[in-house]
DOKOLZA-994833 format. One record per residue (C-alpha): z, y, x; residue number from 1; residue in three letters. Coordinates in nm, 2 decimals. Each point is the difference from the previous one (the first is absolute). Layout:
residues N
+--------+--------+--------+-----+-----+
|      z |      y |      x |   k |   r |
+--------+--------+--------+-----+-----+
|      Z |      Y |      X | NUM | ALA |
...
+--------+--------+--------+-----+-----+
end
This chain:
residues 378
+--------+--------+--------+-----+-----+
|      z |      y |      x |   k |   r |
+--------+--------+--------+-----+-----+
|  10.09 |  -5.64 |  -0.10 |   1 | MET |
|   0.16 |  -0.26 |   0.22 |   2 | ARG |
|  -0.35 |  -0.14 |   0.07 |   3 | ILE |
|  -0.12 |   0.34 |   0.11 |   4 | ALA |
|   0.31 |   0.03 |   0.23 |   5 | ARG |
|  -0.08 |  -0.33 |   0.16 |   6 | SER |
|  -0.37 |   0.10 |   0.06 |   7 | LEU |
|   0.10 |   0.33 |   0.15 |   8 | VAL |
|   0.25 |  -0.18 |   0.23 |   9 | ASN |
|  -0.27 |  -0.23 |   0.12 |  10 | SER |
|  -0.25 |   0.29 |   0.05 |  11 | LEU |
|   0.25 |   0.21 |   0.21 |  12 | LEU |
|   0.11 |  -0.30 |   0.21 |  13 | SER |
|  -0.36 |  -0.11 |   0.07 |  14 | LEU |
|  -0.13 |   0.35 |   0.07 |  15 | SER |
|   0.28 |   0.10 |   0.23 |  16 | SER |
|  -0.07 |  -0.31 |   0.21 |  17 | GLU |
|  -0.38 |   0.06 |   0.01 |  18 | ARG |
|  -0.01 |   0.38 |   0.00 |  19 | LEU |
|  -0.21 |   0.02 |   0.31 |  20 | ALA |
|  -0.27 |  -0.22 |  -0.15 |  21 | ASP |
|  -0.03 |   0.17 |  -0.34 |  22 | LEU |
|  -0.33 |   0.15 |  -0.10 |  23 | SER |
|   0.00 |   0.38 |  -0.06 |  24 | PRO |
|   0.00 |  -0.05 |  -0.38 |  25 | SER |
|   0.29 |  -0.25 |   0.01 |  26 | ALA |
|   0.19 |   0.22 |   0.24 |  27 | ALA |
|  -0.04 |   0.28 |  -0.25 |  28 | GLY |
|   0.14 |  -0.21 |  -0.28 |  29 | ASP |
|   0.30 |  -0.09 |   0.22 |  30 | VAL |
|   0.05 |   0.37 |   0.09 |  31 | TYR |
|   0.00 |   0.10 |  -0.37 |  32 | ARG |
|   0.26 |  -0.26 |  -0.09 |  33 | LEU |
|   0.22 |   0.09 |   0.30 |  34 | SER |
|  -0.05 |   0.37 |  -0.09 |  35 | SER |
|   0.13 |  -0.07 |  -0.35 |  36 | ALA |
|   0.32 |  -0.15 |   0.15 |  37 | PHE |
|   0.04 |   0.29 |   0.23 |  38 | ALA |
|  -0.04 |   0.25 |  -0.28 |  39 | ALA |
|   0.25 |  -0.20 |  -0.21 |  40 | PHE |
|   0.24 |   0.04 |   0.30 |  41 | ALA |
|  -0.06 |   0.38 |   0.00 |  42 | GLY |
|  -0.19 |   0.00 |   0.33 |  43 | ARG |
|  -0.37 |   0.01 |  -0.07 |  44 | PRO |
|  -0.22 |  -0.14 |   0.28 |  45 | LEU |
|  -0.24 |   0.21 |   0.20 |  46 | MET |
|  -0.37 |  -0.02 |  -0.07 |  47 | GLU |
|  -0.05 |  -0.18 |   0.33 |  48 | ARG |
|   0.25 |  -0.26 |   0.14 |  49 | LEU |
|   0.00 |  -0.19 |   0.32 |  50 | ASP |
|  -0.05 |  -0.37 |  -0.09 |  51 | PRO |
|   0.32 |  -0.09 |   0.18 |  52 | ARG |
|   0.19 |   0.24 |  -0.23 |  53 | VAL |
|  -0.16 |  -0.15 |  -0.31 |  54 | LEU |
|   0.07 |  -0.35 |   0.11 |  55 | LYS |
|   0.37 |   0.08 |   0.07 |  56 | GLY |
|   0.04 |   0.16 |  -0.34 |  57 | ALA |
|  -0.17 |  -0.28 |  -0.18 |  58 | MET |
|   0.21 |  -0.26 |   0.18 |  59 | SER |
|   0.32 |   0.18 |  -0.10 |  60 | LEU |
|  -0.11 |   0.04 |  -0.36 |  61 | VAL |
|  -0.13 |  -0.36 |  -0.04 |  62 | SER |
|   0.33 |  -0.13 |   0.14 |  63 | ASN |
|   0.20 |   0.23 |  -0.24 |  64 | ALA |
|  -0.21 |  -0.13 |  -0.30 |  65 | LEU |
|   0.06 |  -0.36 |   0.10 |  66 | ALA |
|   0.38 |   0.05 |   0.02 |  67 | ARG |
|   0.04 |   0.22 |  -0.30 |  68 | THR |
|   0.10 |  -0.17 |  -0.33 |  69 | PRO |
|  -0.23 |   0.08 |  -0.29 |  70 | TYR |
|   0.14 |   0.31 |  -0.19 |  71 | GLY |
|   0.20 |   0.13 |   0.29 |  72 | SER |
|  -0.05 |   0.29 |   0.25 |  73 | GLN |
|  -0.21 |  -0.07 |   0.30 |  74 | LEU |
|   0.22 |  -0.14 |   0.28 |  75 | GLU |
|  -0.11 |   0.09 |   0.35 |  76 | PHE |
|   0.15 |  -0.20 |   0.29 |  77 | ASP |
|  -0.08 |   0.30 |   0.22 |  78 | HIS |
|  -0.03 |   0.36 |  -0.10 |  79 | PRO |
|  -0.35 |   0.12 |  -0.09 |  80 | LEU |
|   0.09 |   0.34 |   0.16 |  81 | VAL |
|   0.24 |   0.09 |   0.27 |  82 | ILE |
|   0.09 |   0.37 |   0.05 |  83 | SER |
|   0.11 |   0.05 |   0.36 |  84 | LEU |
|   0.18 |   0.30 |   0.16 |  85 | SER |
|  -0.17 |   0.07 |   0.32 |  86 | THR |
|   0.29 |   0.20 |   0.14 |  87 | SER |
|   0.30 |   0.21 |  -0.11 |  88 | SER |
|  -0.13 |   0.31 |   0.18 |  89 | TYR |
|  -0.20 |   0.26 |  -0.19 |  90 | CYS |
|  -0.09 |   0.35 |   0.12 |  91 | PRO |
|  -0.02 |   0.13 |  -0.36 |  92 | PHE |
|   0.29 |   0.11 |  -0.22 |  93 | ALA |
|  -0.11 |  -0.11 |  -0.34 |  94 | CYS |
|   0.28 |   0.10 |  -0.23 |  95 | CYS |
|  -0.02 |  -0.30 |  -0.23 |  96 | ASN |
|  -0.12 |  -0.28 |   0.23 |  97 | CYS |
|   0.10 |  -0.36 |  -0.10 |  98 | TYR |
|   0.04 |  -0.13 |   0.35 |  99 | ALA |
|   0.31 |   0.02 |   0.22 | 100 | SER |
|  -0.20 |   0.20 |   0.26 | 101 | SER |
|  -0.02 |   0.34 |   0.16 | 102 | GLY |
|  -0.05 |   0.20 |   0.31 | 103 | GLY |
|   0.35 |  -0.08 |   0.13 | 104 | ASN |
|  -0.05 |  -0.38 |  -0.01 | 105 | ARG |
|  -0.09 |  -0.20 |   0.31 | 106 | GLU |
|  -0.36 |  -0.08 |   0.05 | 107 | ARG |
|   0.07 |  -0.37 |   0.06 | 108 | GLY |
|  -0.14 |  -0.21 |   0.29 | 109 | ARG |
|  -0.37 |  -0.08 |  -0.01 | 110 | ALA |
|   0.08 |  -0.36 |   0.12 | 111 | SER |
|   0.23 |  -0.06 |  -0.30 | 112 | ASP |
|  -0.26 |   0.14 |  -0.23 | 113 | ARG |
|  -0.27 |  -0.23 |   0.14 | 114 | VAL |
|   0.23 |  -0.30 |  -0.05 | 115 | GLN |
|   0.06 |   0.09 |  -0.37 | 116 | LEU |
|  -0.36 |   0.06 |  -0.07 | 117 | PHE |
|  -0.10 |  -0.33 |   0.16 | 118 | ALA |
|   0.25 |  -0.17 |  -0.23 | 119 | LYS |
|  -0.16 |   0.16 |  -0.31 | 120 | VAL |
|  -0.35 |  -0.08 |   0.14 | 121 | ALA |
|   0.10 |  -0.37 |   0.00 | 122 | ARG |
|   0.10 |   0.00 |  -0.36 | 123 | SER |
|  -0.21 |  -0.11 |  -0.30 | 124 | LYS |
|   0.01 |   0.34 |  -0.15 | 125 | THR |
|  -0.35 |   0.15 |  -0.02 | 126 | PRO |
|   0.08 |   0.36 |  -0.08 | 127 | PHE |
|   0.22 |   0.23 |   0.21 | 128 | ILE |
|   0.11 |   0.36 |  -0.07 | 129 | ILE |
|   0.11 |   0.20 |   0.30 | 130 | LEU |
|   0.24 |   0.28 |  -0.06 | 131 | SER |
|   0.28 |   0.15 |   0.20 | 132 | GLY |
|   0.12 |   0.23 |   0.12 | 133 | GLY |
|  -0.34 |   0.12 |   0.09 | 134 | GLU |
|  -0.22 |  -0.29 |   0.11 | 135 | PRO |
|  -0.26 |   0.20 |   0.20 | 136 | LEU |
|   0.26 |   0.14 |   0.25 | 137 | VAL |
|   0.17 |  -0.34 |   0.07 | 138 | ALA |
|  -0.03 |  -0.11 |   0.36 | 139 | ASP |
|  -0.23 |  -0.30 |   0.03 | 140 | GLY |
|  -0.14 |   0.05 |  -0.36 | 141 | PHE |
|  -0.36 |  -0.08 |   0.09 | 142 | GLU |
|   0.10 |  -0.33 |   0.17 | 143 | GLU |
|   0.22 |  -0.09 |  -0.30 | 144 | CYS |
|  -0.28 |   0.08 |  -0.24 | 145 | LEU |
|  -0.24 |  -0.21 |   0.20 | 146 | GLY |
|   0.24 |  -0.30 |  -0.03 | 147 | LEU |
|  -0.02 |   0.02 |  -0.38 | 148 | LEU |
|  -0.38 |   0.05 |  -0.01 | 149 | LEU |
|  -0.07 |  -0.28 |   0.25 | 150 | ASP |
|   0.21 |  -0.23 |  -0.22 | 151 | ALA |
|  -0.23 |   0.07 |  -0.30 | 152 | GLY |
|   0.24 |   0.23 |  -0.19 | 153 | LYS |
|  -0.11 |   0.29 |  -0.23 | 154 | PHE |
|   0.20 |   0.30 |   0.11 | 155 | VAL |
|   0.09 |   0.31 |  -0.19 | 156 | PHE |
|   0.13 |   0.29 |   0.21 | 157 | VAL |
|   0.20 |   0.26 |  -0.19 | 158 | SER |
|   0.01 |   0.32 |   0.20 | 159 | THR |
|   0.08 |   0.37 |  -0.01 | 160 | ASN |
|  -0.14 |   0.05 |   0.35 | 161 | ALA |
|  -0.35 |   0.09 |   0.12 | 162 | LEU |
|  -0.21 |  -0.31 |   0.02 | 163 | VAL |
|  -0.21 |  -0.06 |   0.32 | 164 | ASP |
|  -0.35 |  -0.08 |  -0.13 | 165 | PRO |
|  -0.04 |  -0.26 |   0.28 | 166 | SER |
|   0.29 |  -0.19 |  -0.15 | 167 | LEU |
|  -0.15 |   0.02 |  -0.34 | 168 | ALA |
|  -0.33 |  -0.16 |   0.12 | 169 | ARG |
|   0.18 |  -0.33 |   0.07 | 170 | GLN |
|  -0.07 |  -0.31 |  -0.20 | 171 | ARG |
|  -0.20 |   0.07 |  -0.31 | 172 | GLU |
|   0.14 |  -0.21 |  -0.28 | 173 | GLY |
|   0.35 |  -0.02 |   0.15 | 174 | GLN |
|   0.14 |   0.36 |   0.03 | 175 | LEU |
|   0.06 |   0.28 |  -0.24 | 176 | VAL |
|   0.21 |   0.31 |   0.01 | 177 | PHE |
|   0.24 |   0.11 |  -0.28 | 178 | ILE |
|   0.05 |   0.38 |  -0.02 | 179 | LEU |
|   0.30 |   0.09 |  -0.22 | 180 | PRO |
|  -0.01 |   0.31 |  -0.23 | 181 | VAL |
|   0.34 |   0.14 |  -0.11 | 182 | TRP |
|  -0.11 |   0.29 |  -0.22 | 183 | GLY |
|  -0.26 |   0.28 |   0.00 | 184 | ASP |
|  -0.07 |   0.17 |   0.33 | 185 | ARG |
|   0.31 |   0.23 |  -0.01 | 186 | LYS |
|   0.25 |  -0.27 |  -0.12 | 187 | ARG |
|  -0.15 |  -0.27 |   0.23 | 188 | HIS |
|   0.05 |   0.23 |   0.31 | 189 | ASP |
|   0.35 |   0.08 |  -0.11 | 190 | ALA |
|   0.08 |  -0.37 |  -0.01 | 191 | ARG |
|  -0.21 |  -0.14 |   0.28 | 192 | ARG |
|   0.00 |   0.29 |   0.25 | 193 | GLY |
|  -0.20 |   0.32 |   0.06 | 194 | ALA |
|  -0.38 |  -0.06 |   0.00 | 195 | HIS |
|   0.04 |  -0.36 |  -0.12 | 196 | SER |
|  -0.26 |   0.05 |  -0.28 | 197 | PHE |
|  -0.25 |   0.14 |   0.25 | 198 | ASP |
|   0.06 |  -0.30 |   0.22 | 199 | ARG |
|  -0.06 |  -0.23 |  -0.30 | 200 | LEU |
|  -0.34 |   0.17 |  -0.06 | 201 | GLU |
|  -0.09 |  -0.02 |   0.37 | 202 | ARG |
|   0.08 |  -0.37 |  -0.01 | 203 | ASN |
|  -0.22 |  -0.05 |  -0.31 | 204 | LEU |
|  -0.29 |   0.17 |   0.18 | 205 | ALA |
|   0.05 |  -0.19 |   0.32 | 206 | ALA |
|   0.02 |  -0.34 |  -0.16 | 207 | LEU |
|  -0.30 |   0.06 |  -0.22 | 208 | ASN |
|  -0.18 |   0.11 |   0.32 | 209 | GLY |
|   0.04 |  -0.35 |   0.15 | 210 | VAL |
|  -0.08 |  -0.18 |  -0.33 | 211 | GLY |
|   0.35 |  -0.05 |  -0.12 | 212 | GLN |
|   0.11 |   0.05 |  -0.36 | 213 | LYS |
|   0.38 |   0.04 |   0.01 | 214 | PRO |
|   0.25 |  -0.05 |  -0.28 | 215 | ASN |
|   0.20 |   0.28 |  -0.16 | 216 | LEU |
|   0.36 |  -0.07 |  -0.10 | 217 | HIS |
|   0.14 |   0.26 |  -0.24 | 218 | ILE |
|   0.37 |   0.00 |  -0.03 | 219 | VAL |
|   0.16 |   0.18 |  -0.30 | 220 | LEU |
|   0.34 |   0.13 |   0.09 | 221 | PRO |
|   0.04 |   0.17 |  -0.34 | 222 | ASP |
|  -0.19 |   0.08 |  -0.32 | 223 | ASN |
|  -0.22 |   0.26 |   0.15 | 224 | ASP |
|  -0.35 |  -0.16 |   0.01 | 225 | PHE |
|  -0.18 |   0.30 |   0.16 | 226 | SER |
|  -0.07 |  -0.21 |   0.30 | 227 | ALA |
|  -0.26 |  -0.19 |  -0.20 | 228 | LEU |
|  -0.22 |   0.31 |  -0.02 | 229 | ARG |
|  -0.02 |   0.02 |   0.37 | 230 | ASP |
|  -0.06 |  -0.38 |   0.02 | 231 | VAL |
|  -0.29 |   0.04 |  -0.24 | 232 | GLU |
|  -0.15 |   0.25 |   0.24 | 233 | ARG |
|   0.05 |  -0.23 |   0.29 | 234 | LEU |
|  -0.16 |  -0.30 |  -0.17 | 235 | VAL |
|  -0.30 |   0.22 |  -0.09 | 236 | ARG |
|  -0.04 |   0.14 |   0.35 | 237 | GLN |
|   0.08 |  -0.32 |   0.21 | 238 | TYR |
|  -0.08 |  -0.37 |  -0.02 | 239 | LYS |
|   0.32 |  -0.17 |  -0.10 | 240 | ILE |
|   0.04 |  -0.37 |  -0.08 | 241 | ASN |
|   0.32 |  -0.04 |  -0.20 | 242 | VAL |
|   0.25 |   0.25 |  -0.15 | 243 | VAL |
|   0.35 |  -0.13 |  -0.07 | 244 | THR |
|   0.24 |   0.20 |  -0.22 | 245 | ILE |
|   0.37 |  -0.09 |   0.04 | 246 | ALA |
|   0.32 |   0.18 |  -0.06 | 247 | ARG |
|   0.28 |   0.09 |   0.24 | 248 | ARG |
|   0.28 |  -0.24 |  -0.07 | 249 | ILE |
|   0.36 |   0.13 |   0.05 | 250 | HIS |
|   0.15 |  -0.25 |   0.25 | 251 | THR |
|   0.32 |   0.18 |   0.07 | 252 | GLY |
|  -0.12 |   0.14 |   0.34 | 253 | ARG |
|  -0.07 |   0.35 |  -0.12 | 254 | VAL |
|   0.15 |   0.22 |  -0.27 | 255 | ASP |
|  -0.21 |   0.06 |  -0.31 | 256 | GLY |
|  -0.04 |  -0.10 |  -0.36 | 257 | THR |
|  -0.17 |  -0.32 |  -0.08 | 258 | ARG |
|  -0.35 |   0.04 |  -0.13 | 259 | LEU |
|  -0.04 |  -0.13 |  -0.36 | 260 | VAL |
|  -0.35 |   0.00 |  -0.14 | 261 | LEU |
|  -0.03 |   0.08 |  -0.37 | 262 | SER |
|  -0.26 |  -0.13 |  -0.23 | 263 | ALA |
|  -0.18 |   0.33 |   0.03 | 264 | SER |
|   0.01 |  -0.02 |   0.38 | 265 | ASP |
|  -0.15 |  -0.35 |   0.00 | 266 | LEU |
|  -0.27 |   0.12 |  -0.24 | 267 | SER |
|  -0.08 |   0.29 |   0.25 | 268 | THR |
|  -0.01 |  -0.25 |   0.29 | 269 | LEU |
|  -0.23 |  -0.22 |  -0.20 | 270 | ASP |
|  -0.24 |   0.30 |  -0.05 | 271 | HIS |
|   0.01 |   0.08 |   0.38 | 272 | TRP |
|  -0.07 |  -0.37 |   0.08 | 273 | ARG |
|  -0.32 |   0.02 |  -0.21 | 274 | ALA |
|  -0.10 |   0.32 |   0.17 | 275 | VAL |
|   0.05 |  -0.13 |   0.35 | 276 | LEU |
|  -0.16 |  -0.33 |  -0.07 | 277 | GLN |
|  -0.34 |   0.16 |  -0.03 | 278 | ARG |
|   0.00 |   0.08 |   0.37 | 279 | HIS |
|   0.17 |  -0.29 |   0.17 | 280 | VAL |
|  -0.02 |  -0.38 |  -0.01 | 281 | ARG |
|   0.34 |  -0.05 |  -0.16 | 282 | ARG |
|   0.30 |   0.19 |  -0.12 | 283 | VAL |
|   0.33 |  -0.19 |   0.00 | 284 | VAL |
|   0.30 |   0.13 |  -0.19 | 285 | CYS |
|   0.28 |  -0.17 |   0.18 | 286 | ASP |
|   0.27 |   0.10 |  -0.25 | 287 | LEU |
|   0.26 |  -0.24 |  -0.14 | 288 | PRO |
|  -0.01 |   0.18 |  -0.33 | 289 | GLU |
|  -0.36 |  -0.11 |  -0.04 | 290 | LEU |
|   0.03 |  -0.34 |   0.15 | 291 | GLN |
|   0.29 |  -0.10 |  -0.22 | 292 | SER |
|  -0.22 |   0.05 |  -0.32 | 293 | THR |
|  -0.32 |  -0.14 |   0.14 | 294 | ALA |
|  -0.14 |  -0.29 |  -0.20 | 295 | ALA |
|  -0.11 |  -0.31 |   0.20 | 296 | PRO |
|  -0.35 |   0.04 |   0.12 | 297 | GLY |
|  -0.28 |  -0.25 |  -0.05 | 298 | ARG |
|   0.06 |  -0.16 |   0.33 | 299 | LEU |
|   0.37 |  -0.05 |  -0.07 | 300 | HIS |
|  -0.08 |  -0.16 |  -0.34 | 301 | SER |
|  -0.27 |  -0.22 |   0.14 | 302 | LEU |
|   0.22 |  -0.14 |   0.28 | 303 | LEU |
|   0.32 |  -0.01 |  -0.20 | 304 | GLY |
|   0.18 |   0.25 |   0.22 | 305 | LEU |
|   0.28 |   0.23 |  -0.12 | 306 | ARG |
|   0.00 |   0.37 |   0.10 | 307 | ASN |
|   0.22 |   0.09 |   0.30 | 308 | PHE |
|   0.33 |   0.16 |  -0.10 | 309 | GLU |
|   0.03 |   0.35 |   0.14 | 310 | GLY |
|  -0.13 |   0.11 |   0.34 | 311 | CYS |
|  -0.15 |  -0.19 |   0.30 | 312 | ALA |
|   0.33 |  -0.04 |   0.19 | 313 | ALA |
|   0.08 |  -0.37 |   0.02 | 314 | GLY |
|  -0.28 |  -0.09 |  -0.23 | 315 | ASN |
|  -0.29 |   0.02 |   0.24 | 316 | TRP |
|   0.11 |   0.25 |   0.27 | 317 | MET |
|   0.29 |   0.05 |   0.24 | 318 | MET |
|   0.09 |   0.26 |   0.26 | 319 | HIS |
|   0.09 |  -0.05 |   0.37 | 320 | ILE |
|   0.16 |   0.29 |   0.19 | 321 | ASP |
|  -0.07 |   0.09 |   0.36 | 322 | ASP |
|   0.28 |  -0.23 |   0.12 | 323 | THR |
|  -0.15 |  -0.30 |  -0.18 | 324 | GLY |
|   0.25 |  -0.02 |  -0.28 | 325 | GLN |
|  -0.13 |  -0.09 |  -0.35 | 326 | GLY |
|   0.05 |   0.18 |  -0.33 | 327 | PHE |
|  -0.14 |  -0.02 |  -0.35 | 328 | PRO |
|  -0.17 |   0.34 |   0.06 | 329 | CYS |
|   0.01 |   0.31 |   0.22 | 330 | PHE |
|   0.26 |   0.17 |  -0.22 | 331 | SER |
|   0.27 |  -0.26 |   0.12 | 332 | PHE |
|  -0.04 |   0.10 |   0.36 | 333 | GLU |
|   0.33 |   0.10 |   0.16 | 334 | GLY |
|   0.21 |  -0.22 |  -0.23 | 335 | ARG |
|   0.12 |  -0.25 |   0.26 | 336 | GLN |
|   0.20 |  -0.21 |  -0.25 | 337 | HIS |
|  -0.33 |  -0.08 |  -0.18 | 338 | LEU |
|  -0.21 |  -0.05 |   0.32 | 339 | ALA |
|  -0.16 |  -0.35 |   0.06 | 340 | VAL |
|   0.06 |  -0.09 |   0.37 | 341 | PRO |
|  -0.28 |   0.07 |   0.24 | 342 | ARG |
|   0.02 |  -0.34 |   0.17 | 343 | HIS |
|  -0.13 |  -0.18 |  -0.30 | 344 | LEU |
|  -0.36 |  -0.10 |  -0.05 | 345 | THR |
|  -0.21 |   0.21 |  -0.24 | 346 | ILE |
|   0.00 |  -0.29 |  -0.24 | 347 | GLY |
|   0.38 |  -0.02 |   0.01 | 348 | ASP |
|   0.04 |   0.37 |  -0.04 | 349 | GLN |
|  -0.23 |  -0.01 |  -0.30 | 350 | TRP |
|   0.21 |  -0.27 |  -0.16 | 351 | ARG |
|   0.32 |   0.21 |   0.05 | 352 | ALA |
|  -0.17 |   0.30 |  -0.15 | 353 | VAL |
|  -0.12 |  -0.21 |  -0.30 | 354 | ARG |
|   0.35 |  -0.12 |  -0.05 | 355 | GLN |
|   0.13 |   0.36 |   0.02 | 356 | MET |
|  -0.25 |   0.10 |  -0.26 | 357 | ARG |
|   0.10 |  -0.29 |  -0.23 | 358 | ALA |
|   0.36 |   0.12 |   0.00 | 359 | GLU |
|  -0.08 |   0.34 |  -0.15 | 360 | PHE |
|   0.06 |   0.01 |  -0.38 | 361 | PRO |
|  -0.30 |  -0.06 |  -0.23 | 362 | GLY |
|  -0.20 |   0.31 |  -0.08 | 363 | GLY |
|   0.05 |   0.17 |   0.33 | 364 | VAL |
|  -0.33 |   0.17 |   0.07 | 365 | ARG |
|   0.09 |   0.15 |   0.34 | 366 | CYS |
|   0.26 |  -0.19 |   0.22 | 367 | PRO |
|   0.04 |   0.30 |   0.24 | 368 | GLY |
|   0.08 |   0.24 |  -0.27 | 369 | GLU |
|   0.23 |  -0.25 |  -0.18 | 370 | TYR |
|   0.20 |  -0.06 |   0.31 | 371 | HIS |
|   0.03 |   0.37 |   0.09 | 372 | ALA |
|   0.15 |   0.07 |  -0.34 | 373 | ARG |
|   0.23 |  -0.30 |   0.03 | 374 | LEU |
|   0.13 |   0.13 |   0.33 | 375 | GLU |
|   0.05 |   0.35 |  -0.14 | 376 | GLU |
|   0.24 |  -0.14 |  -0.27 | 377 | THR |
|   0.21 |  -0.20 |   0.25 | 378 | VAL |
+--------+--------+--------+-----+-----+
end
């Protein structure tokens, strides 16, 4: 096994240096290997990737493999993914939004936003998730998006707004839209605003019309899985790349009972995962309850890697708010006593987030939820 690890290290290192010169078949082999790592991190790659994105991902992974002791979790020196709040302003009034945003928040200055995006563009992180507030209404958004794309990043834009098809045509292999689903049509509209589900379908039609296959992100606020029936209809009717199923974590920002998934619930979700998988490229169940019991995959075993403990926060992803402060994930936004200062480099912010993660007790699957419960008891 250690010999296999050494060979893979050499292959990744050599391929990342000579990616531009690889033959189509060799490039396909490298893509499949990189795709396996991305899937292992919970963020499957798109069918087509800009070579700069692939090279950046391979460079980060090969560095992590070289510095990770055999039998340990993969140790990234920079986050594989950064989630970035585009602004604090949002015209929608989603009743259970994670972000510290809303219609009464300042829009922020476009010049400050450009400066923050330029900093992220200079980082080694290949994958960026843009959220908000609402990204598409932020002043200077197209310029900011261009900075990331020009730097060779792969950008996910999570939006509840209506997408301009001209924006969606940009940079094949570098840009994809994430469309959240918070219930069936009636419940989604109650949570995300009137006509939100109609807007979701209009976005699917518009994106398909310009050759884009967006991702759907299904959020489960409770044990009602009726949304998945509507999602099945959507994946039959429209071209969708990846479906992610996650649960709404209780972070202390809103009142409500914490969602606990029973064995029966997990069995039902597993059934729906199989149903949806027939129509899309991949279905990801981003649920700590499933991740904690998952056996190491073949790639883990082959390379001598231990499964990540818990969620992405501080393992391979971190969050940056619209002021530039760093956090383990978006659910920490607004907790200033836990914020990593904005003046630090991305690398230094990541090290601080990693240290924060290491200080949580063993077995904590969701740092945001753990810390919210901790604060409620004080």
